[in-house]
C-alpha positions in Angstrom: -15.9 13.6 -24.4 -13.1 15.0 -22.3 -11.5 13.0 -19.6 -11.7 14.0 -15.9 -8.7 13.7 -13.7 -9.2 11.8 -10.4 -6.5 11.5 -7.7 -6.5 8.3 -5.6 -5.1 9.1 -2.2 -3.9 6.7 0.5 -7.0 6.3 2.6 -7.1 6.2 6.4 -6.0 2.6 7.2 -7.4 2.8 10.7 -5.8 1.7 14.0 -4.1 5.1 14.3 -1.7 4.4 11.4 -0.4 7.6 9.7 1.5 6.0 6.8 2.3 2.8 4.9 5.3 1.6 2.9 4.5 1.1 -0.8 5.5 -2.5 -1.5 3.7 -3.5 -4.7 2.5 -1.5 -7.8 0.2 -3.5 -10.0 -0.5 -0.8 -12.6 1.6 1.2 -15.1 1.2 4.7 -16.6 -1.1 4.3 -19.6 -2.9 1.2 -18.3 -6.7 1.1 -18.6 -7.9 0.0 -15.2 -11.2 -1.2 -13.9 -12.9 -0.3 -10.6 -11.9 -2.8 -7.9 -8.8 -3.9 -9.8 -5.8 -4.4 -7.5 -3.6 -1.3 -7.9 -1.2 -1.2 -5.0 -0.1 -2.9 -1.8 1.1 -1.0 1.3 2.6 -2.5 4.4 2.0 -1.0 7.8 3.4 -2.0 11.1 0.2 -4.1 11.6 -0.6 -5.7 8.2 -0.3 -5.7 4.4 -3.2 -3.8 2.8 -4.3 -4.3 -0.8 -5.7 -1.1 -2.4 -8.0 -1.7 -5.3 -8.9 1.0 -7.8 -11.8 3.1 -6.6 -12.7 4.0 -10.2 -12.1 3.0 -13.8 -10.0 4.9 -16.2 -6.4 5.4 -17.6 -3.5 5.7 -15.2 -1.9 9.1 -15.8 0.6 9.3 -13.0 2.0 7.1 -10.2 3.0 9.2 -7.1 5.6 7.0 -5.6 7.9 4.0 -6.0 8.3 0.8 -4.2 9.9 1.4 -0.8 8.5 4.9 -0.4 6.6 5.7 2.8 3.3 7.2 1.9 1.4 9.4 4.4 -2.4 9.0 4.8 -4.1 11.5 2.5 -1.1 11.7 0.1 -1.7 11.0 -3.6 -1.0 7.4 -4.9 -2.3 7.5 -8.5 -3.8 10.0 -10.9 -6.4 8.5 -13.2 -8.2 10.0 -16.2 -11.8 8.8 -16.4 -14.6 9.4 -18.9 -16.9 10.3 -16.0 -18.2 13.9 -16.3 -17.5 16.0 -13.2 -20.4 16.1 -10.8 -22.0 19.5 -10.9 -24.4 21.0 -8.4 -23.7 18.1 -6.1 -23.7 18.8 -2.4 -20.2 19.5 -1.1 -19.0 16.8 1.3 -16.3 17.5 3.8 -13.7 14.8 4.2 -11.0 14.4 6.8 -7.5 14.2 5.6 -6.9 10.6 4.5 -10.6 9.7 4.5 -11.7 8.0 1.3 -14.5 9.7 -0.7 -16.1 6.3 -1.0 -18.6 5.0 1.5 -16.9 2.8 4.2 -18.8 -0.3 3.1 -17.6 -0.4 -0.5 -14.7 -2.7 0.3 -12.1 -0.4 -1.2 -9.6 -1.6 1.3 -9.0 -5.3 1.6 -6.9 -6.2 4.6 -4.8 -9.3 4.6 -4.7 -11.0 8.0 -1.6 -9.9 10.0 0.9 -12.6 10.8 1.1 -13.3 14.5 4.7 -14.2 15.5 5.2 -16.1 18.8 7.6 -13.4 19.9 8.3 -9.8 18.9 10.6 -9.6 15.9 12.1 -6.2 15.1 11.9 -5.9 11.3 10.3 -3.4 8.9 7.4 -4.4 6.7 9.7 -4.4 3.7 12.2 -6.8 5.4 9.3 -9.0 6.4 8.1 -9.2 2.9 11.6 -10.0 1.6 11.8 -12.8 4.2 8.4 -14.2 3.0 9.5 -14.1 -0.6 12.8 -15.8 0.1 11.3 -18.4 2.5 13.2 -17.2 5.5 11.7 -17.6 9.0 12.7 -14.4 10.8 12.6 -16.2 14.2 15.9 -17.8 13.2 17.6 -14.6 12.0 19.9 -12.4 14.2 19.5 -8.7 13.5 22.5 -6.5 13.0 20.5 -3.2 12.6 19.8 -0.5 15.1 18.7 -2.0 18.4 19.0 -5.5 17.0 16.5 -4.9 14.1 16.7 -7.4 11.3 17.8 -5.8 8.0 17.4 -6.9 4.4 21.1 -7.9 4.4 20.5 -10.2 7.4 17.7 -11.9 5.5 19.8 -12.3 2.4 22.7 -13.7 4.6 20.3 -16.2 6.2 19.3 -17.3 2.7 22.9 -17.8 1.6 23.7 -19.7 4.8 20.8 -22.1 4.3 22.0 -23.1 0.8 
């Protein structure tokens, strides 16, 4: 049986978000993946979002690398499946960024957003680095544009603590 190519696109993450930063890739080209297996994590200005595989198959292409900003509706992964293409199925119109799966399938698992006591200017990638290094951003002085905390600020805070 021939394999069918499916493209997994960044779904609409809601809340008016137009993009997300790719922060974790849990699959490699050539991997056999299962439906609902964690594939990617994207960070938005509001939360980290885990994106599980919407279908099973073999990963043929990864359309981005860690740190890339991915727009809603842009391709994330290309997967080859053994599923035959659906023929004579009614055509369904989808808005850009809308998943082809029904909304209740749980294809997007949201992690609860962290609620800081005060507004901290830091990108999702910097926030993730701080979590990984155990740095509380409330105690870091930002040196970036408009006082934003940079990755170097987080690394300096780690060195100062040791």
